[in-house]
DOMITI-370812 format. One line per field, with one value per residue (C-alpha): residue in one letter; chain; x, y, z. Coordinates in steps of 0.2 Angstrom, whole numbers, plus 5000, padded with zeros to 4 digits. Layout:
residu: c(A; ...);
chaine: c(A; ...);
x: c(X; ...);
y: c(Y; ...);
z: c(Z; ...);
! end
This chain:
residu: c(M; T; S; D; R; G; G; E; E; L; D; P; L; E; A; V; T; T; A; D; F; V; E; L; L; R; Q; L; K; Q; N; S; G; L; S; Y; R; Q; L; E; R; R; A; K; M; A; G; E; V; L; P; Y; S; T; L; A; M; A; L; S; K; N; T; L; P; R; T; D; L; V; A; T; F; V; R; A; C; G; Q; D; P; A; D; W; V; A; A; R; K; R; L; T; R; N; P; A; P; N; P; P; H; P; D; T; E; H; P; D; P; T; P; P; T; P; P; P; A; N; D; G; V; R; R; G; R; I; M; I; M; M; V; A; V; S; A; V; L; A; L; V; I; G; W; P; S; V; A; V; D; R; S; G; A; D; G; A; L; A; Q; D; G; H; G; C; H; G; P; D; L; R; V; D; P; R; T; H; E; C; W; G; I; S; G; R; K; A; P; M; T; S; F; Q; P; N; S; P; L; L; S; Q; V; I; T; E; I; S; Q; Q; N; Q; A; S; T; A; I; H; R; L; Q; P; E; R; P; Y; V; T; L; A; Y; V; A; A; L; T; S; R; E; A; Y; P; T; T; L; V; A; E; R; E; T; V; E; G; I; A; A; A; Q; K; L; Y; L; Q; R; T; T; P; G; A; P; L; L; N; V; L; I; A; N; G; A; A; G; M; A; H; G; V; E; V; T; R; M; L; A; H; L; P; A; V; T; G; V; I; G; L; D; Q; S; R; Q; N; T; I; N; T; I; R; A; L; G; A; A; G; I; P; M; V; A; A; A; L; T; A; D; Q; L; P; G; S; S; P; L; Y; F; Q; I; A; P; Q; N; K; S; S; A; S; A; A; A; D; Y; A; T; S; A; L; H; G; L; S; T; M; K; I; Y; Y; S; A; D; P; A; D; V; Y; S; S; N; L; D; A; D; L; T; A; S; F; H; A; K; G; L; T; I; D; Q; A; Q; F; R; P; M; L; A; Q; S; I; T; P; S; T; P; T; A; Y; Q; A; G; K; S; A; C; G; Y; R; G; L; T; Y; H; A; G; R; A; E; D; F; G; D; F; L; H; G; I; Y; S; A; C; G; S; S; P; P; R; I; M; A; D; D; D; V; T; R; Y; V; A; D; P; R; L; R; H; M; Y; P; S; I; P; F; H; Y; T; S; F; A; I; A; P; G; T; C; P; Q; A; M; T; D; T; F; Y; S; T; L; D; T; L; F; P; F; E; C; D; S; T; G; R; S; L; D; G; H; A; A; L; G; Y; D; A; T; L; T; V; L; T; A; V; E; N; L; A; T; T; P; T; R; S; T; L; A; T; A; L; T; G; I; H; I; G; G; A; A; S; A; P; I; T; V; G; Q; N; H; T; P; T; H; K; M; I; A; I; L; T; V; A; H; G; Q; L; P; T; A; A; A; T; Y; G; E; P; P; T; C; S; W; C; P; P; K; A; L; P; P; K);
chaine: c(A; A; A; A; A; A; A; A; A; A; A; A; A; A; A; A; A; A; A; A; A; A; A; A; A; A; A; A; A; A; A; A; A; A; A; A; A; A; A; A; A; A; A; A; A; A; A; A; A; A; A; A; A; A; A; A; A; A; A; A; A; A; A; A; A; A; A; A; A; A; A; A; A; A; A; A; A; A; A; A; A; A; A; A; A; A; A; A; A; A; A; A; A; A; A; A; A; A; A; A; A; A; A; A; A; A; A; A; A; A; A; A; A; A; A; A; A; A; A; A; A; A; A; A; A; A; A; A; A; A; A; A; A; A; A; A; A; A; A; A; A; A; A; A; A; A; A; A; A; A; A; A; A; A; A; A; A; A; A; A; A; A; A; A; A; A; A; A; A; A; A; A; A; A; A; A; A; A; A; A; A; A; A; A; A; A; A; A; A; A; A; A; A; A; A; A; A; A; A; A; A; A; A; A; A; A; A; A; A; A; A; A; A; A; A; A; A; A; A; A; A; A; A; A; A; A; A; A; A; A; A; A; A; A; A; A; A; A; A; A; A; A; A; A; A; A; A; A; A; A; A; A; A; A; A; A; A; A; A; A; A; A; A; A; A; A; A; A; A; A; A; A; A; A; A; A; A; A; A; A; A; A; A; A; A; A; A; A; A; A; A; A; A; A; A; A; A; A; A; A; A; A; A; A; A; A; A; A; A; A; A; A; A; A; A; A; A; A; A; A; A; A; A; A; A; A; A; A; A; A; A; A; A; A; A; A; A; A; A; A; A; A; A; A; A; A; A; A; A; A; A; A; A; A; A; A; A; A; A; A; A; A; A; A; A; A; A; A; A; A; A; A; A; A; A; A; A; A; A; A; A; A; A; A; A; A; A; A; A; A; A; A; A; A; A; A; A; A; A; A; A; A; A; A; A; A; A; A; A; A; A; A; A; A; A; A; A; A; A; A; A; A; A; A; A; A; A; A; A; A; A; A; A; A; A; A; A; A; A; A; A; A; A; A; A; A; A; A; A; A; A; A; A; A; A; A; A; A; A; A; A; A; A; A; A; A; A; A; A; A; A; A; A; A; A; A; A; A; A; A; A; A; A; A; A; A; A; A; A; A; A; A; A; A; A; A; A; A; A; A; A; A; A; A; A; A; A; A; A; A; A; A; A; A; A; A; A; A; A; A; A; A; A; A; A; A; A; A; A; A; A; A; A; A; A; A; A; A; A; A; A; A; A; A; A; A; A; A; A; A; A; A; A; A; A; A; A; A; A; A; A; A; A; A; A; A; A; A; A; A; A; A; A; A; A; A; A; A; A; A; A; A; A; A; A; A; A; A; A; A; A; A; A; A; A; A; A; A; A; A; A; A; A; A; A; A; A; A; A; A; A; A; A; A; A; A; A; A; A);
x: c(4958; 4967; 4961; 4955; 4959; 4978; 4988; 4990; 4981; 4968; 4959; 4945; 4943; 4961; 4955; 4956; 4950; 4938; 4953; 4961; 4945; 4943; 4962; 4959; 4944; 4956; 4969; 4955; 4951; 4969; 4972; 4957; 4965; 4948; 4942; 4927; 4917; 4922; 4916; 4900; 4897; 4901; 4889; 4875; 4878; 4875; 4859; 4866; 4868; 4886; 4887; 4905; 4904; 4897; 4911; 4924; 4918; 4917; 4934; 4941; 4935; 4940; 4921; 4912; 4903; 4886; 4884; 4875; 4889; 4903; 4894; 4891; 4908; 4917; 4906; 4911; 4929; 4925; 4925; 4914; 4908; 4904; 4920; 4919; 4901; 4906; 4921; 4910; 4897; 4910; 4918; 4900; 4898; 4915; 4923; 4941; 4947; 4956; 4974; 4977; 4983; 5001; 4997; 4983; 4991; 5007; 5003; 5017; 5013; 5026; 5022; 5036; 5047; 5046; 5063; 5069; 5060; 5075; 5081; 5071; 5076; 5095; 5094; 5085; 5099; 5112; 5103; 5101; 5120; 5124; 5113; 5120; 5138; 5138; 5128; 5141; 5155; 5146; 5143; 5160; 5173; 5162; 5159; 5143; 5128; 5117; 5100; 5086; 5071; 5056; 5043; 5035; 5032; 5026; 5015; 5007; 5001; 4982; 4977; 4967; 4976; 4985; 5003; 4998; 5008; 5017; 5015; 5011; 5000; 4981; 4968; 4953; 4938; 4927; 4939; 4953; 4966; 4982; 4986; 4999; 5018; 5030; 5049; 5051; 5047; 5038; 5044; 5044; 5032; 5019; 5005; 5005; 5002; 4994; 5008; 5023; 5034; 5029; 5034; 5051; 5054; 5049; 5062; 5075; 5071; 5072; 5090; 5095; 5089; 5101; 5115; 5111; 5112; 5128; 5136; 5131; 5141; 5156; 5152; 5143; 5146; 5134; 5116; 5104; 5086; 5070; 5056; 5039; 5031; 5012; 5001; 4986; 4996; 4982; 4966; 4950; 4946; 4964; 4962; 4979; 4981; 4983; 4997; 5007; 5007; 5012; 5025; 5034; 5033; 5042; 5055; 5059; 5061; 5073; 5083; 5086; 5090; 5103; 5111; 5114; 5121; 5134; 5140; 5154; 5154; 5152; 5136; 5127; 5112; 5108; 5090; 5080; 5062; 5047; 5032; 5015; 4999; 4984; 4973; 4962; 4956; 4967; 4954; 4966; 4977; 4973; 4976; 4993; 4997; 4994; 5006; 5019; 5017; 5023; 5039; 5051; 5064; 5052; 5057; 5045; 5033; 5034; 5021; 5003; 4989; 4974; 4966; 4951; 4944; 4953; 4969; 4965; 4961; 4978; 4987; 4979; 4983; 5002; 5002; 4995; 5008; 5022; 5027; 5032; 5027; 5031; 5018; 5023; 5008; 4994; 4987; 4970; 4971; 4965; 4978; 4991; 4979; 4976; 4993; 5008; 5019; 5012; 5023; 5020; 5031; 5017; 5008; 4991; 4975; 4973; 4989; 4985; 4968; 4976; 4989; 4975; 4965; 4980; 4984; 4966; 4962; 4979; 4981; 4963; 4955; 4937; 4933; 4918; 4911; 4917; 4909; 4917; 4913; 4917; 4914; 4898; 4907; 4907; 4923; 4933; 4940; 4952; 4938; 4926; 4941; 4947; 4930; 4929; 4947; 4943; 4927; 4936; 4951; 4941; 4927; 4941; 4946; 4928; 4922; 4904; 4905; 4893; 4895; 4889; 4892; 4894; 4894; 4912; 4916; 4922; 4908; 4895; 4882; 4878; 4860; 4858; 4850; 4867; 4874; 4889; 4906; 4901; 4885; 4893; 4905; 4891; 4883; 4898; 4896; 4891; 4897; 4905; 4916; 4929; 4925; 4935; 4936; 4939; 4938; 4949; 4959; 4948; 4933; 4942; 4942; 4923; 4922; 4932; 4922; 4906; 4913; 4920; 4903; 4893; 4905; 4921; 4925; 4921; 4925; 4924; 4939; 4945; 4956; 4959; 4970; 4985; 4976; 4973; 4992; 4988; 4977; 4991; 5004; 4997; 5000; 4985; 4973; 4981; 4979; 4960; 4953; 4966; 4953; 4951; 4965; 4965; 4976; 4981; 4991; 5007; 5020; 5035; 5041; 5050; 5061; 5054; 5070; 5083; 5096; 5100; 5117; 5126; 5124; 5106; 5109; 5091; 5085; 5102; 5100; 5082; 5085; 5100; 5090; 5074; 5078; 5060; 5058; 5066; 5053; 5035; 5029; 5040; 5042; 5025; 5031; 5018; 5031; 5027; 5045; 5052; 5039; 5043; 5062; 5060; 5049; 5063; 5077; 5069; 5069; 5087; 5093; 5085; 5094; 5110; 5108; 5106; 5122; 5116; 5103; 5086; 5072; 5054; 5054; 5071; 5066; 5051; 5061; 5074; 5060; 5053; 5059; 5070; 5076; 5080; 5089; 5093; 5075; 5070; 5053; 5058; 5067; 5058; 5056; 5045; 5035; 5027; 5012; 5023; 5019; 5031; 5032; 5032; 5034; 5033; 5016; 5016; 5003; 5004; 4994; 4989; 4985; 4982; 4986; 5004; 5015; 5011; 5020; 5024; 5015; 5020; 5026; 5021; 5032; 5050; 5054; 5068; 5084; 5083; 5085; 5068; 5058; 5046; 5049; 5041; 5023; 5021; 5007; 4991; 4988);
y: c(5147; 5134; 5117; 5111; 5093; 5096; 5095; 5109; 5126; 5127; 5143; 5140; 5159; 5160; 5149; 5159; 5146; 5131; 5120; 5128; 5125; 5107; 5104; 5112; 5099; 5085; 5091; 5092; 5074; 5069; 5079; 5070; 5053; 5046; 5035; 5039; 5026; 5032; 5050; 5042; 5034; 5049; 5060; 5046; 5047; 5065; 5062; 5068; 5059; 5058; 5044; 5039; 5036; 5054; 5061; 5052; 5057; 5075; 5076; 5068; 5082; 5101; 5107; 5115; 5102; 5105; 5117; 5104; 5091; 5103; 5107; 5089; 5084; 5098; 5094; 5075; 5081; 5090; 5108; 5123; 5123; 5142; 5148; 5134; 5137; 5156; 5152; 5141; 5155; 5168; 5156; 5154; 5172; 5177; 5161; 5163; 5151; 5136; 5135; 5122; 5105; 5103; 5087; 5095; 5111; 5103; 5085; 5074; 5065; 5051; 5038; 5033; 5019; 5003; 4996; 4980; 4964; 4957; 4974; 4974; 4956; 4961; 4976; 4966; 4953; 4967; 4976; 4959; 4956; 4974; 4973; 4956; 4960; 4977; 4971; 4958; 4971; 4983; 4970; 4961; 4975; 4991; 4997; 5007; 4997; 5001; 5007; 5004; 5015; 5007; 5015; 5025; 5011; 4999; 5011; 5017; 4999; 4997; 4984; 4974; 4958; 4962; 4956; 4944; 4929; 4915; 4898; 4904; 4919; 4920; 4933; 4935; 4935; 4946; 4959; 4957; 4957; 4948; 4936; 4922; 4921; 4932; 4931; 4913; 4912; 4928; 4946; 4953; 4967; 4956; 4961; 4979; 4987; 5004; 5012; 5017; 5017; 4999; 4994; 5002; 4993; 4976; 4980; 4983; 4966; 4958; 4965; 4960; 4942; 4941; 4947; 4934; 4920; 4927; 4929; 4911; 4905; 4914; 4909; 4892; 4890; 4903; 4897; 4901; 4903; 4907; 4916; 4921; 4938; 4935; 4949; 4959; 4968; 4974; 4984; 4983; 5002; 5008; 5013; 5021; 5016; 4998; 4999; 5012; 5001; 4986; 4996; 5001; 4983; 4977; 4991; 4984; 4966; 4974; 4983; 4966; 4958; 4971; 4971; 4952; 4954; 4965; 4953; 4941; 4929; 4911; 4909; 4924; 4918; 4925; 4929; 4926; 4934; 4929; 4941; 4932; 4942; 4935; 4949; 4961; 4955; 4940; 4932; 4920; 4917; 4899; 4896; 4905; 4893; 4878; 4885; 4888; 4870; 4863; 4874; 4865; 4879; 4890; 4888; 4900; 4914; 4932; 4946; 4940; 4953; 4958; 4948; 4942; 4925; 4923; 4926; 4913; 4901; 4905; 4902; 4885; 4880; 4886; 4875; 4860; 4862; 4862; 4880; 4891; 4909; 4925; 4939; 4957; 4966; 4954; 4956; 4946; 4935; 4919; 4919; 4909; 4895; 4893; 4884; 4878; 4885; 4902; 4916; 4935; 4950; 4962; 4962; 4954; 4964; 4961; 4970; 4984; 4987; 4987; 5000; 5011; 5010; 5014; 5029; 5036; 5035; 5044; 5057; 5060; 5068; 5067; 5051; 5040; 5033; 5027; 5021; 5008; 5008; 4991; 4982; 4972; 4961; 4944; 4939; 4953; 4944; 4959; 4971; 4960; 4953; 4971; 4976; 4962; 4967; 4985; 4982; 4971; 4983; 4999; 4991; 4986; 5005; 5009; 5016; 5013; 5005; 5009; 4999; 5002; 4993; 5000; 4993; 4992; 4998; 4981; 4970; 4964; 4955; 4967; 4973; 4990; 4996; 4995; 5013; 5016; 5022; 5039; 5039; 5031; 5046; 5059; 5050; 5052; 5071; 5077; 5061; 5067; 5052; 5043; 5038; 5023; 5017; 4998; 4996; 4996; 5009; 5009; 5014; 5027; 5040; 5039; 5039; 5055; 5062; 5060; 5069; 5083; 5086; 5086; 5094; 5097; 5112; 5103; 5084; 5071; 5064; 5050; 5034; 5020; 5005; 5000; 4996; 5015; 5016; 5012; 5028; 5038; 5032; 5041; 5060; 5064; 5055; 5061; 5080; 5078; 5083; 5094; 5100; 5083; 5076; 5058; 5046; 5028; 5013; 5008; 4995; 5005; 5023; 5029; 5045; 5060; 5066; 5058; 5052; 5044; 5042; 5027; 5021; 5017; 5003; 4999; 5017; 5022; 5007; 5011; 5029; 5024; 5011; 5022; 5041; 5044; 5040; 5057; 5067; 5071; 5055; 5044; 5043; 5041; 5036; 5022; 5008; 4996; 4997; 4992; 4978; 4971; 4972; 4964; 4949; 4946; 4948; 4936; 4922; 4926; 4926; 4909; 4903; 4910; 4901; 4884; 4888; 4878; 4880; 4876; 4865; 4870; 4860; 4865; 4884; 4882; 4874; 4888; 4902; 4895; 4906; 4917; 4934; 4948; 4962; 4973; 4974; 4990; 4992; 4986; 4971; 4954; 4939; 4925; 4918; 4900; 4905; 4911; 4929; 4943; 4946; 4963; 4970; 4989; 4998; 5016; 5029; 5041; 5057; 5065; 5084; 5097; 5083; 5083; 5068; 5059; 5063; 5050; 5052; 5037; 5019; 5003; 4987; 4986; 5001; 5002; 5012; 5027; 5046; 5050; 5038; 5045; 5041; 5025; 5028; 5029; 5019; 5029; 5038);
z: c(4976; 4987; 4986; 5003; 4999; 4996; 4980; 4968; 4970; 4957; 4952; 4939; 4937; 4929; 4914; 4898; 4886; 4887; 4885; 4901; 4911; 4906; 4910; 4927; 4930; 4925; 4938; 4951; 4948; 4949; 4965; 4973; 4970; 4966; 4952; 4941; 4950; 4967; 4962; 4956; 4972; 4982; 4972; 4975; 4994; 4993; 4984; 4967; 4950; 4942; 4930; 4929; 4910; 4907; 4918; 4909; 4892; 4898; 4904; 4888; 4877; 4877; 4876; 4891; 4902; 4908; 4923; 4933; 4929; 4934; 4951; 4955; 4951; 4961; 4976; 4975; 4975; 4992; 4986; 4984; 4966; 4966; 4957; 4945; 4940; 4938; 4928; 4916; 4914; 4910; 4897; 4889; 4887; 4881; 4874; 4869; 4855; 4860; 4854; 4839; 4844; 4839; 4830; 4820; 4816; 4808; 4806; 4802; 4786; 4788; 4801; 4813; 4806; 4816; 4822; 4813; 4819; 4829; 4835; 4851; 4855; 4852; 4863; 4877; 4877; 4878; 4892; 4902; 4899; 4905; 4920; 4926; 4922; 4930; 4945; 4949; 4946; 4958; 4971; 4970; 4967; 4970; 4952; 4950; 4944; 4929; 4934; 4921; 4924; 4915; 4926; 4913; 4901; 4914; 4923; 4907; 4903; 4906; 4919; 4907; 4905; 4889; 4890; 4903; 4896; 4904; 4911; 4928; 4924; 4921; 4917; 4928; 4915; 4926; 4933; 4919; 4932; 4928; 4943; 4946; 4947; 4938; 4939; 4934; 4916; 4914; 4916; 4933; 4928; 4920; 4932; 4924; 4941; 4940; 4950; 4940; 4955; 4960; 4943; 4946; 4962; 4954; 4940; 4953; 4961; 4944; 4942; 4959; 4955; 4941; 4952; 4965; 4952; 4945; 4962; 4967; 4952; 4959; 4977; 4976; 4995; 4999; 5002; 4988; 4993; 4982; 4991; 4984; 4989; 4989; 4990; 4981; 4968; 4957; 4961; 4953; 4954; 4954; 4972; 4976; 4994; 4991; 4979; 4989; 5004; 4993; 4984; 5000; 5006; 4990; 4993; 5010; 5002; 4989; 5002; 5012; 4995; 4991; 5009; 5007; 4990; 4997; 5010; 5005; 5020; 5015; 5026; 5019; 5009; 4991; 4988; 4973; 4974; 4964; 4963; 4965; 4963; 4972; 4964; 4974; 4990; 4988; 4977; 4969; 4983; 4984; 4965; 4967; 4981; 4970; 4957; 4971; 4978; 4961; 4961; 4973; 4972; 4982; 5000; 5008; 5006; 5013; 5013; 5012; 5012; 5022; 5036; 5025; 5023; 5006; 5015; 5029; 5015; 5007; 5023; 5025; 5007; 5010; 5026; 5017; 5004; 5017; 5013; 5028; 5027; 5036; 5036; 5036; 5041; 5046; 5063; 5066; 5081; 5073; 5059; 5069; 5071; 5052; 5050; 5060; 5046; 5048; 5056; 5058; 5063; 5067; 5084; 5085; 5085; 5104; 5107; 5096; 5105; 5122; 5117; 5109; 5125; 5136; 5125; 5123; 5141; 5146; 5132; 5127; 5142; 5147; 5138; 5145; 5129; 5112; 5096; 5086; 5067; 5059; 5043; 5040; 5028; 5037; 5026; 5034; 5048; 5053; 5056; 5066; 5077; 5080; 5085; 5098; 5105; 5106; 5115; 5128; 5130; 5131; 5142; 5154; 5155; 5161; 5145; 5138; 5121; 5106; 5090; 5072; 5056; 5039; 5021; 5015; 4997; 4991; 4998; 4986; 4996; 5011; 5014; 5005; 5021; 5030; 5030; 5019; 5026; 5021; 5030; 5045; 5045; 5044; 5059; 5069; 5070; 5087; 5096; 5112; 5115; 5105; 5087; 5082; 5063; 5064; 5045; 5030; 5022; 5006; 5017; 5028; 5015; 5013; 5032; 5033; 5019; 5028; 5043; 5032; 5023; 5039; 5053; 5044; 5056; 5072; 5069; 5083; 5091; 5079; 5081; 5069; 5068; 5057; 5041; 5038; 5036; 5018; 5017; 5026; 5014; 4999; 5001; 4989; 5001; 5016; 5011; 5007; 5024; 5032; 5045; 5052; 5063; 5069; 5078; 5073; 5078; 5068; 5069; 5062; 5062; 5047; 5048; 5040; 5031; 5020; 5015; 5031; 5039; 5035; 5053; 5049; 5037; 5031; 5028; 5019; 5008; 5004; 5000; 4989; 4979; 4977; 4977; 4975; 4994; 4997; 4986; 4988; 4981; 4992; 5011; 5019; 5037; 5036; 5040; 5027; 5020; 5037; 5039; 5022; 5026; 5043; 5036; 5023; 5036; 5047; 5034; 5028; 5046; 5049; 5033; 5039; 5056; 5046; 5037; 5021; 5008; 5017; 5013; 5017; 5033; 5039; 5036; 5047; 5061; 5060; 5061; 5077; 5092; 5081; 5088; 5076; 5086; 5070; 5063; 5055; 5064; 5081; 5089; 5085; 5095; 5088; 5102; 5104; 5094; 5080; 5084; 5091; 5109; 5116; 5098; 5097; 5094; 5090; 5091; 5077; 5073; 5057; 5057; 5043; 5030; 5035; 5038; 5054; 5070; 5083; 5100; 5110; 5108; 5118; 5119; 5115; 5104; 5091; 5094; 5082; 5084; 5077; 5088; 5102; 5120; 5127; 5133; 5152; 5160; 5161; 5177);
! end
């Protein structure tokens, strides 16, 4: 039986033993990309009961779960439970003995001998020396560098605050997230992100930080700048889309750092990066800003995450501290007014809404109405602002606008009578116009699940905005509903193949630094890597224009009006309101769960062989 939601093909009828059957259930959960609590919520939406603790206990054993539990769980994963129930019934009638566990069949009576007390410290010092020396050799005279892969160890750590030690690190007593600043007096992987690949990327930045310091000693005439990457680098329910998008953004920062390390001209700046976690929803962004304000070496901030009220408060706090910032992917129209030191490289919501309206009315024939589904969370500035911009842009095209709110996953105080994203998706079935999801990536999956469960074979026409690139970035999620195509806006277009020719500096560097970009877990085409690179490149270009190590105030002045012709996403010209003018907006399409394909671009497109033609004005 082939999974309708992507991932490995699972056939429960092939299970020979109870252990085989339970292992297939575990694989089904893994393929779904959903947490235990998300599965519990999905079952509840369908009128069923699936306690997350009961499910977790059932999947931790090698005994047959109850029939009703199996059926409810499989349905929550979006599959038909018939074969699973039949397989369980067969195993009940004709059970085969489970194979003995290797540890219990031949137990090792001798416990492992711990290393000497100082051995780990000694090895750590040696490794740091090897990395620093080899990095300098690699960058100065071309020797190969040492790559230390610690992804397995870092990724396996639980996100519970253990190991969260350092003067600039804190543990949230309610969510147990480790938040604060790492990379100054704490290991770069202190946040214990639940993405092994993200840990690997952060480790690469840590090594390149050491190389920057070493080269600065050899070339003191080169400007040396410290930037803090501020984002939400933990997730309260390990929702995978958030960390995939953040991981790709950090990859882009690492690529920019690497390219400047390889330069030898006196004015080329050397970059040191601190990683700052504002926690899920940027809940601790203001506290992180207070820490950064007391670190005079920090010249600026890059990244930032999600146009929420917490993010606006963080922007205001950074401005009050005199720290300039360049946002990689923020889009809400009101953000530039939050601080005169705020800059962004992504187009605003109003530009994105205008491009969506142009494309929909020219490429999707027969449209006369559209229904906008947006978040009922008053703190989600992005969603409410996008709803207003979409209403204005599509109304100007002559469409009749319907609107509906839904209760987002992360909101705590929304009226229970407000429909969930799943219920909103079900209500979209049968709608003859255009259905537009103006919410967050974490709710887009539930929205599609509602459509899939009610009209999966004949879904409505669906569009969404750039935030769902976080959903598209994760292949497990993208494969869940292959029968439901959708269009969405994006601010960068990545090539679908790699490695890239050396003429494409950014992507060839990205593929060399992170080979996993070229396998099934890597390239997503969502564009976050390019945006992270461009935000960093913008700051480094401003520093290079200054021709000296900048202060916070001189950096802000240098960022005003800057033009970046070699940006990875598209050419950037920062306008008077500190947002890009005529920046490219792409319309991408996802069908059959495959990688997105580019349909059209608006604004000033990049020069690349894989980019689609510029969109023509609608007829």
